[in-house]
C-alpha positions as CSV (number, residue, x, y, z in Angstrom):
1,M,140.0,100.3,102.0
2,A,137.9,100.6,98.9
3,A,136.2,97.4,97.3
4,R,137.4,95.9,94.7
5,K,135.9,96.7,91.5
6,W,134.2,93.5,89.5
7,R,136.1,93.3,86.1
8,F,134.5,91.1,83.1
9,S,137.7,89.3,81.6
10,Y,138.3,88.2,78.2
11,R,138.1,84.5,79.3
12,N,134.9,85.7,80.8
13,K,133.4,87.2,77.8
14,L,134.7,84.3,75.6
15,I,132.6,81.9,77.8
16,V,129.5,83.4,77.5
17,S,129.7,84.2,73.8
18,F,130.1,80.6,73.4
19,M,127.2,80.1,76.0
20,L,125.0,82.6,73.9
21,V,125.9,81.0,70.5
22,S,125.1,77.5,71.9
23,L,122.2,78.3,74.0
24,L,120.8,81.1,73.0
25,P,118.8,79.7,69.5
26,V,117.1,76.9,71.8
27,L,116.0,79.4,74.2
28,I,114.2,81.5,71.5
29,V,113.0,78.6,69.6
30,Q,111.5,77.4,73.4
31,M,110.0,80.6,73.7
32,I,108.4,81.3,70.2
33,S,107.2,77.4,70.6
34,Y,105.8,78.5,74.0
35,Y,104.1,81.7,72.8
36,V,102.7,79.9,69.8
37,S,101.0,76.7,71.7
38,T,99.7,79.2,74.0
39,D,98.1,81.4,71.6
40,A,96.5,78.2,70.0
41,M,95.2,76.6,73.4
42,K,93.5,80.2,74.0
43,T,92.2,80.0,70.4
44,K,90.8,77.2,70.8
45,T,89.3,77.1,74.5
46,N,87.6,80.4,73.3
47,A,86.0,78.4,70.8
48,L,85.1,75.5,73.5
49,V,83.8,78.6,75.8
50,Q,81.7,80.2,73.0
51,A,79.9,76.6,72.6
52,N,79.3,76.8,76.4
53,L,78.3,79.6,76.4
54,L,75.4,79.1,74.1
55,Q,74.3,76.1,75.9
56,T,74.3,77.9,78.9
57,S,71.7,80.8,77.4
58,K,69.9,77.9,75.8
59,N,69.6,76.4,79.5
60,L,69.2,79.8,81.1
61,D,66.3,80.0,78.6
62,I,64.7,76.7,79.3
63,S,64.9,77.2,82.8
64,L,63.1,80.8,82.9
65,L,60.7,78.8,80.8
66,A,59.6,76.6,83.2
67,Y,58.6,79.5,85.7
68,Q,57.0,81.7,83.0
69,D,54.8,78.5,82.0
70,L,53.8,78.5,86.0
71,L,52.7,82.1,85.5
72,F,51.0,81.8,82.7
73,Q,48.8,78.8,84.5
74,I,48.0,81.1,87.2
75,I,46.9,83.9,85.1
76,T,44.6,81.2,82.9
77,N,43.1,79.6,85.8
78,D,39.5,80.7,86.2
79,D,39.0,80.1,89.5
80,V,41.9,82.4,90.5
81,I,40.3,85.2,88.0
82,R,37.1,84.6,89.6
83,L,38.4,84.8,93.2
84,V,40.3,88.1,92.4
85,K,37.6,89.5,90.6
86,A,35.2,88.7,94.2
87,I,38.4,90.7,96.0
88,N,37.9,93.7,93.7
89,V,34.0,93.5,94.6
90,P,34.3,93.4,98.6
91,N,31.6,91.4,100.2
92,E,31.0,89.5,103.0
93,D,32.5,86.6,101.6
94,V,35.9,88.6,100.6
95,E,37.9,87.3,103.9
96,L,36.4,83.6,102.4
97,S,37.5,84.4,98.8
98,K,41.1,85.5,99.6
99,R,41.8,82.3,102.1
100,K,41.0,80.4,98.9
101,L,43.4,82.1,96.7
102,I,46.0,81.8,99.1
103,N,45.6,78.0,99.0
104,L,45.5,78.2,95.7
105,L,48.8,80.4,95.4
106,S,50.4,77.9,98.0
107,S,50.4,75.1,96.0
108,Y,51.5,77.1,92.9
109,S,54.4,78.3,95.0
110,Y,55.7,74.1,95.6
111,A,55.5,73.3,91.8
112,K,59.1,74.5,91.3
113,Y,62.1,74.7,93.0
114,G,63.3,78.3,93.7
115,I,60.3,79.8,94.5
116,R,60.4,82.3,97.4
117,S,56.5,83.8,97.0
118,V,53.4,84.0,94.5
119,A,51.7,87.1,95.0
120,I,48.9,88.9,93.7
121,F,48.2,92.9,93.5
122,T,44.9,93.4,93.1
123,S,43.2,96.4,91.3
124,N,42.0,98.0,94.1
125,G,45.2,97.7,96.2
126,S,44.8,94.4,97.9
127,L,47.6,92.0,98.5
128,I,47.2,88.2,98.0
129,C,50.6,86.6,98.8
130,Y,51.8,83.3,100.0
131,D,55.6,82.9,101.2
132,Q,57.3,79.6,101.8
133,Q,59.8,81.4,104.2
134,T,56.8,82.5,107.0
135,G,54.2,80.4,105.4
136,S,51.9,83.3,106.7
137,P,49.5,85.4,104.5
138,Y,50.3,88.2,106.5
139,D,53.7,88.0,107.3
140,N,55.4,88.1,103.8
141,L,58.0,89.4,101.3
142,W,55.3,92.3,100.4
143,S,53.8,92.7,103.7
144,E,55.6,96.0,104.0
145,A,54.8,97.7,100.6
146,T,52.5,100.4,100.5
147,N,50.0,101.4,98.0
148,L,50.3,98.7,95.5
149,Q,48.8,100.2,92.8
150,Q,51.6,102.5,92.5
151,H,54.1,99.8,92.9
152,P,56.8,99.8,90.1
153,L,55.8,96.2,89.1
154,Y,52.6,96.7,89.2
155,V,52.3,100.0,86.7
156,S,55.0,98.2,84.7
157,A,52.9,95.0,84.2
158,I,49.4,96.7,84.1
159,H,50.2,98.0,80.6
160,K,51.9,95.1,78.9
161,T,50.1,92.2,77.4
162,N,53.8,90.0,77.9
163,G,54.9,89.6,81.3
164,I,58.4,91.3,82.6
165,M,61.4,90.0,84.8
166,T,63.2,92.2,86.8
167,A,67.2,92.1,87.5
168,P,68.1,89.9,91.2
169,E,67.9,92.5,93.9
170,K,68.6,92.3,97.5
171,I,65.2,91.1,99.7
172,S,64.4,90.1,103.1
173,S,65.4,86.9,104.1
174,I,65.6,84.7,107.1
175,N,67.8,82.8,104.8
176,R,71.5,82.9,105.1
177,D,71.9,81.0,101.5
178,E,69.3,82.9,99.8
179,Q,69.5,86.9,100.0
180,Y,68.6,87.9,96.5
181,G,65.4,87.3,94.4
182,F,63.9,88.3,90.8
183,H,60.4,88.5,90.0
184,L,58.4,87.4,87.1
185,V,55.2,89.7,86.7
186,R,52.5,89.6,84.3
187,K,49.1,91.3,84.0
188,L,45.8,89.1,85.3
189,S,43.0,89.8,82.9
190,D,39.5,88.3,82.7
191,L,39.6,86.3,79.8
192,N,36.0,85.5,79.3
193,G,35.1,89.4,79.7
194,V,34.4,92.0,77.4
195,N,37.6,93.5,77.5
196,L,41.2,92.7,78.7
197,E,41.5,95.0,81.2
198,G,43.4,94.5,84.4
199,I,42.3,92.8,87.4
200,G,45.4,92.6,89.3
201,V,49.3,91.8,88.5
202,V,50.7,88.0,89.7
203,V,54.4,88.4,90.8
204,I,56.4,85.0,91.6
205,T,59.5,85.9,93.5
206,V,62.3,83.5,92.4
207,Y,65.5,83.0,94.4
208,E,69.0,84.3,92.4
209,S,70.2,80.7,93.0
210,V,68.3,79.2,90.1
211,L,70.3,81.4,87.8
212,A,73.2,81.0,89.3
213,S,72.4,77.3,88.5
214,A,71.3,78.2,85.1
215,I,74.1,79.6,84.2
216,N,76.8,77.4,85.9
217,L,75.9,73.7,84.2
218,T,79.1,71.8,86.3
219,D,77.3,69.2,88.8
220,P,78.7,69.8,91.9
221,E,77.9,65.9,93.0
222,S,80.0,64.6,90.4
223,D,83.3,63.2,91.3
224,V,84.9,64.5,88.1
225,K,87.8,67.1,88.9
226,Q,87.2,69.8,86.3
227,P,90.5,70.3,84.8
228,F,90.3,74.3,85.2
229,E,88.2,77.0,87.2
230,S,85.5,78.6,84.8
231,R,82.9,80.6,86.2
232,N,80.1,82.2,84.5
233,F,78.4,85.0,85.8
234,L,75.5,87.1,84.7
235,A,75.7,90.7,83.8
236,D,73.4,93.6,82.8
237,N,74.0,96.0,80.2
238,K,76.3,98.3,82.6
239,G,78.2,95.5,83.5
240,T,76.8,95.2,86.7
241,I,76.8,91.5,88.0
242,V,73.3,90.3,88.8
243,S,73.8,86.6,89.5
244,S,77.0,84.3,90.6
245,P,78.2,81.1,91.7
246,D,79.0,83.0,94.8
247,Q,76.8,85.8,96.2
248,S,79.4,88.3,97.5
249,S,79.9,89.0,93.9
250,I,76.5,90.3,93.2
251,G,76.4,94.1,92.5
252,K,80.0,94.2,91.8
253,T,81.0,95.0,88.0
254,I,82.6,92.6,85.8
255,G,86.0,94.7,85.9
256,D,85.9,94.2,89.8
257,V,86.3,90.2,89.2
258,T,89.0,90.2,86.8
259,T,92.1,90.4,86.6
260,A,95.0,91.0,83.9
261,A,95.3,86.7,84.0
262,T,91.6,86.4,83.3
263,I,90.3,84.9,79.9
264,S,86.7,86.8,79.4
265,N,84.2,85.1,77.0
266,T,80.6,86.8,76.7
267,Y,77.2,85.9,75.0
268,Y,74.2,88.2,75.3
269,N,71.2,86.5,76.0
270,S,68.3,88.5,74.0
271,K,65.1,87.5,75.9
272,T,66.3,88.3,79.4
273,G,68.9,91.6,78.2
274,F,71.3,89.9,80.1
275,T,74.9,88.9,79.6
276,V,76.5,85.6,80.4
277,Y,80.4,85.7,81.1
278,N,82.8,83.3,81.2
279,L,85.7,83.6,83.4
280,I,89.1,81.2,83.6
281,D,91.8,81.9,85.5
282,Q,94.9,81.7,82.6
283,K,97.6,80.6,85.3
284,E,95.0,77.6,86.0
285,L,94.3,76.9,82.3
286,F,98.2,77.1,81.5
287,N,99.2,75.3,84.6
288,E,100.2,71.8,82.9
289,M,102.1,74.1,80.2
290,Y,103.8,75.8,83.4
291,A,105.0,72.8,84.8
292,M,106.7,71.7,80.8
293,Q,108.2,75.0,80.9
294,R,109.7,74.7,84.5
295,I,110.7,71.0,83.6
296,S,112.5,73.0,80.6
297,V,114.2,75.3,82.4
298,L,115.8,72.8,84.4
299,V,116.8,70.8,82.0
300,G,118.7,73.9,80.6
301,V,120.4,74.8,83.4
302,A,121.9,71.7,83.7
303,A,123.0,72.1,80.0
304,L,124.1,75.3,80.5
305,I,126.4,74.0,83.6
306,L,127.9,71.2,81.8
307,A,128.4,73.6,78.9
308,G,129.8,75.8,81.1
309,V,132.5,73.6,82.7
310,L,133.3,72.6,79.0
311,I,134.4,75.9,78.1
312,F,135.8,77.0,81.2
313,Y,138.6,74.3,80.3
314,F,139.2,75.5,77.3
315,S,139.1,79.2,77.0
316,G,141.7,78.7,79.7
317,R,144.0,77.4,77.2
318,L,143.2,79.7,74.8
319,T,143.7,82.9,77.4
320,A,147.0,81.5,78.6
321,S,148.7,84.2,76.3
322,I,146.4,86.9,77.6
323,R,146.8,86.0,81.1
324,K,150.7,86.9,80.8
325,V,150.0,90.0,79.8
326,V,147.4,90.9,82.2
327,G,149.9,89.6,84.6
328,A,153.0,91.9,83.4
329,M,150.5,95.1,83.4
330,R,149.7,94.2,87.4
331,I,153.4,94.7,87.7
332,A,153.6,97.2,85.9
333,R,150.9,99.0,87.8
334,H,152.6,98.4,91.4
335,G,155.8,100.2,90.3
336,G,157.8,97.6,88.5
337,F,158.2,99.2,85.0
338,T,161.3,97.3,83.9
339,V,158.9,94.2,83.4
340,Q,158.9,92.4,79.8
341,V,156.8,90.2,78.7
342,D,158.2,86.9,76.8
343,D,155.6,85.9,74.4
344,R,156.5,83.8,71.3
345,S,153.1,82.7,70.1
346,Q,153.1,84.7,66.7
347,D,149.3,85.9,66.8
348,E,148.0,89.1,67.8
349,I,148.6,88.7,71.3
350,S,152.6,88.9,70.9
351,T,151.9,92.1,69.1
352,I,150.3,93.3,72.0
353,A,153.2,92.0,74.5
354,L,155.5,93.7,71.8
355,H,154.1,97.1,71.9
356,F,153.6,96.8,76.0
357,N,157.3,96.4,76.2
358,R,157.9,99.4,74.2
359,M,155.6,101.2,76.4
360,M,157.5,100.6,79.3
361,V,160.5,101.9,78.0
362,T,158.7,105.0,77.1
363,I,156.9,105.2,80.7
364,N,160.5,104.8,82.4
365,D,161.8,108.1,80.0
366,L,158.9,110.3,81.3
367,M,159.0,109.3,84.9
368,Q,161.2,112.2,85.3
369,E,159.4,114.9,83.4
370,I,156.2,113.3,85.5
371,R,158.2,114.4,88.6
372,D,159.5,118.0,87.5
373,T,155.6,118.8,86.9
374,G,154.2,116.9,90.2
375,E,154.5,120.0,92.0
376,K,152.9,122.4,89.5
377,R,150.1,119.4,89.2
378,K,149.7,119.6,93.0
379,E,149.4,123.2,93.4
380,A,146.6,123.4,90.2
381,E,144.5,120.6,91.8
382,I,144.8,122.9,95.4
383,R,143.6,125.8,93.7
384,A,140.7,123.9,92.0
385,L,139.9,122.4,95.0
386,E,139.5,125.3,97.0
387,A,137.6,127.1,94.3
388,Q,133.9,127.2,95.0
389,I,130.7,127.1,93.4
390,N,129.0,130.4,92.9
391,P,125.6,130.2,93.2
392,H,124.9,132.2,90.1
393,F,126.3,129.7,87.9
394,L,123.7,127.2,89.3
395,Y,121.3,129.3,88.7
396,N,122.1,129.7,85.0
397,T,122.9,126.3,84.4
398,L,119.4,125.4,85.6
399,D,118.2,128.2,83.5
400,S,120.4,126.8,80.3
401,I,118.6,123.2,81.2
402,N,115.2,125.2,81.3
403,W,115.4,126.5,77.7
404,L,116.9,123.2,76.6
405,A,113.4,121.6,77.9
406,I,111.8,124.3,76.2
407,E,113.4,123.4,72.9
408,K,112.4,120.1,73.3
409,D,109.0,120.9,74.3
410,E,109.0,119.1,77.3
411,H,107.3,121.6,79.4
412,Q,106.9,119.5,82.2
413,I,110.5,119.2,83.1
414,S,110.9,123.2,82.5
415,Q,108.4,123.6,85.0
416,M,109.8,121.3,87.7
417,L,113.5,123.1,86.6
418,K,112.1,126.7,87.6
419,G,110.1,125.4,90.6
420,L,113.9,123.9,91.5
421,A,115.5,126.8,90.9
422,Q,113.3,129.2,92.9
423,I,113.3,126.7,95.7
424,L,117.0,127.0,95.3
425,R,117.7,130.4,95.6
426,Y,114.8,130.8,98.1
427,S,116.6,128.3,100.3
428,I,119.9,129.7,99.6
429,K,119.5,134.0,99.6
430,D,119.7,134.9,103.2
431,S,118.9,131.6,104.7
432,N,118.9,133.2,107.7
433,K,116.6,136.0,107.1
434,P,112.9,136.1,108.8
435,V,110.0,135.9,105.8
436,T,106.4,136.6,106.0
437,V,103.8,133.4,105.8
438,R,103.0,135.4,102.2
439,E,106.6,134.8,101.1
440,E,106.6,131.0,102.5
441,L,103.5,130.5,101.3
442,M,105.0,131.0,97.7
443,W,108.0,128.9,98.3
444,M,105.3,126.3,99.5
445,D,103.6,126.4,96.9
446,R,106.5,125.4,94.4
447,Y,107.7,122.8,97.1
448,M,104.3,121.0,96.7
449,F,104.4,121.3,92.9
450,L,107.8,119.2,93.2
451,Q,106.7,116.4,95.7
452,Q,103.2,116.0,94.1
453,Y,105.0,115.3,90.9
454,R,107.6,113.4,92.7
455,F,104.9,110.9,94.4
456,R,102.7,110.8,91.3
457,S,100.1,113.0,92.6
458,S,99.1,110.5,95.4
459,F,98.1,113.6,97.8
460,E,96.7,116.6,97.4
461,C,97.3,120.2,99.4
462,V,94.6,122.3,101.1
463,V,95.9,125.7,102.3
464,E,93.7,127.8,104.6
465,K,94.7,131.2,105.7
466,D,93.7,134.2,107.3
467,E,94.1,137.6,105.6
468,A,95.4,139.0,109.2
469,A,98.2,136.9,109.2
470,L,100.0,136.9,106.1
471,D,102.0,139.7,107.2
472,F,103.4,138.2,110.2
473,Y,107.1,136.7,110.0
474,I,108.3,133.5,111.2
475,P,111.3,131.9,110.5
476,K,112.7,131.0,106.8
477,L,112.0,127.3,105.8
478,L,110.5,126.5,109.8
479,L,107.7,124.3,108.6
480,Q,110.0,122.6,106.0
481,P,110.5,119.5,108.4
482,I,107.2,118.9,109.1
483,I,105.9,118.9,105.5
484,E,108.4,117.0,104.9
485,N,107.7,114.1,107.0
486,A,103.8,114.3,106.6
487,I,104.5,113.5,103.2
488,I,107.3,111.0,103.1
489,H,106.5,109.1,106.4
490,G,102.8,110.1,106.7
491,F,101.9,109.2,103.2
492,S,103.8,106.1,102.9
493,G,102.4,103.3,100.9
494,V,99.7,105.5,100.0
495,K,98.7,105.8,96.5
496,Q,95.8,108.2,96.0
497,G,93.4,110.0,98.0
498,G,95.9,111.5,100.5
499,V,95.1,115.2,101.9
500,L,97.7,117.3,103.5
501,S,96.2,120.5,105.3
502,I,98.0,123.5,106.2
503,R,96.7,126.3,108.2
504,F,97.5,129.7,109.1
505,R,95.3,131.5,111.8
506,F,95.6,134.7,113.9
507,I,94.4,134.4,117.0
508,A,93.6,136.3,120.7
509,D,96.4,137.8,122.3
510,D,98.7,138.2,119.2
511,R,99.3,134.6,118.4
512,L,99.7,132.8,115.5
513,E,98.4,129.1,115.2
514,I,100.0,127.0,112.5
515,T,98.5,123.3,111.8
516,I,99.6,120.9,109.7
517,Q,97.5,117.6,109.4
518,D,97.6,114.7,107.1
519,N,95.3,111.7,106.7
520,G,98.2,109.3,106.2
521,I,98.9,106.0,108.4
522,G,99.3,107.7,111.6
523,M,101.9,106.3,114.2
524,D,101.3,104.1,117.4
525,E,101.3,105.8,120.9
526,V,104.9,104.5,121.6
527,V,106.1,106.7,118.7
528,L,103.6,109.7,119.5
529,T,105.1,109.9,122.9
530,K,108.5,109.5,121.8
531,L,108.1,112.7,119.5
532,Q,106.4,114.5,122.4
533,H,109.3,114.6,124.1
534,E,111.6,115.3,121.9
535,S,112.2,118.8,123.2
536,A,113.6,117.3,126.7
537,A,115.7,114.8,124.3
538,I,117.2,117.6,122.8
539,T,118.5,118.6,126.1
540,E,119.5,115.3,127.1
541,N,121.0,113.2,124.2
542,G,120.5,115.3,120.9
543,G,117.3,113.4,120.0
544,D,116.4,111.0,117.5
545,S,114.4,113.0,114.7
546,I,116.6,115.4,112.6
547,G,113.4,116.8,111.7
548,I,111.6,117.5,114.7
549,R,115.0,118.2,116.4
550,N,115.5,121.1,114.0
551,V,112.4,122.6,114.4
552,F,112.6,122.6,118.0
553,E,116.0,124.4,118.0
554,R,114.6,127.0,116.0
555,M,111.6,128.0,117.5
556,R,113.8,127.6,120.9
557,M,116.5,130.2,119.3
558,H,114.1,132.5,118.1
559,Y,110.9,132.3,120.8
560,G,112.3,131.2,123.8
561,E,109.8,130.1,126.1
562,Q,106.8,131.5,124.1
563,A,106.8,129.2,121.6
564,E,104.4,125.7,122.0
565,F,104.5,123.0,120.0
566,T,101.6,120.0,120.2
567,M,101.3,116.5,118.1
568,T,98.3,114.5,117.7
569,S,98.2,111.1,115.9
570,V,95.6,108.0,115.3
571,L,97.5,104.9,114.0
572,G,95.5,104.6,110.5
573,E,94.2,107.6,110.4
574,G,96.4,110.6,110.4
575,T,98.6,113.1,112.4
576,S,98.2,116.5,113.3
577,V,100.8,119.0,114.4
578,K,100.3,122.5,115.6
579,L,102.4,125.4,116.2
580,L,101.5,128.4,118.5
581,L,103.6,131.2,117.7
582,P,103.7,134.6,119.2
583,A,102.8,136.9,116.0
584,M,105.9,139.0,115.1
585,S,105.0,142.2,112.5
586,S,108.6,142.8,111.9
587,K,111.9,141.3,110.8
588,E,113.7,143.4,113.6
589,E,110.9,142.1,116.4
590,L,111.7,138.6,115.1
591,A,115.6,138.6,115.2
592,G,115.6,140.6,118.5
């Protein structure tokens, strides 16, 4: 029995109308109030964040100034200059000079928190370094560096009066918490000499956490809970993150750590050339507002229920006359054409009842005429059902729709209609005749065009073919079920990057090898084993896969035991199907 179609009665319409009139204005006012208050909060938050970013930028400058002052102390230290000059002119005391210089650098390395190492690249290529992690003058951050005079840091700093600061980069470290560091570099010159020619460069390597602490002003030891999560990042001019409270974000772009619900504010620090980004999760920012909104919704639902009960009661009284007419109509629907509606309400409904009564009389008069014409109508219906749609009608209709699409400048729809018409013509015309591989490839191009549009180009199709294989005959549409399975099941859930590879090869012993391979989701061993034994399943119980069964049955019908079918698959990597068929050079040979 067919399911009863749901109807929207007049009484229900009346109830909905009353509810819309009473509740819709309230809902509109609430929505406008919500959006206005949300926009105002965003504006105030952005102003507050900008002020915070200005302070953060100043704090960054102050933090870096302390390390730059330390660098300045080193390059103006007379002992440092004297020892470097002694190292640049080797003599019997050069090792003693190196040890003294390392002792000086070690004292500087502990002068500020976060220093990994202090190193001097001398102009004669010597390396003097103290590394806090290793504590050894030989095993340090720069011990693997060669040809220091050609090192980018040396080359950049030796020609500049002012120092340079590099972006944080990954450094070799035995400290799990400190994997990144940046360098402060400045030329070392003999300030008492005749000229200021560089005698080396000083490199202070500082952990990236110094920058992260400078741009994130929250106190981790404070018990005051932040009202919402606010994260500050430091990024270069390409938007690549160079400092972050979470080191796993370093190297990513700002777009990688933001979502549609993220509020972003920036401030450019001219001294470092970096931009400070502040990211706030909008959901957390408006969490309390969302809570108030939920309360308002609950109150609104309660008001809706109360209003619904009252409206339901009063609408029942208002629609009593309508229900009388509807009841009479139901009786008439079941054949009671003598029914009459007795309504004396003297309103618009009574007019409907009067016309209904007259209609019943007219229907009784027409019943005999209907009986007389019934047989003729049945015969016409039978002839209409027996009529079959001519394929030419279908092609001509598609062609008319195609020209209509062209007139509307819907060229993509036109291309799809053309492709569909060609596929239908190819499929319907002589559906059992053999075709050449060349003809099948032409159909496949049109089929792939429609499938790629359907799946929004989430995959691409690559066809490889031997020219020697193009003129051999195969059953028409033999490959379609396999290709369709690869697209629908293999690329299920794949949004992009799918590759469907189809290869035709003519191999020894007059064999045609057809391989259909995808890089989709693949299948586990249970499903693969089941499909590999589909041939046996066809014989025993009809098989489970319609597509695979169709391929097997047609191969058996045309080739008997001469054809081979193999399937391999790896879960998460893709599936490969290989058909090995006798190479038939004529239609008669394949049909026979």
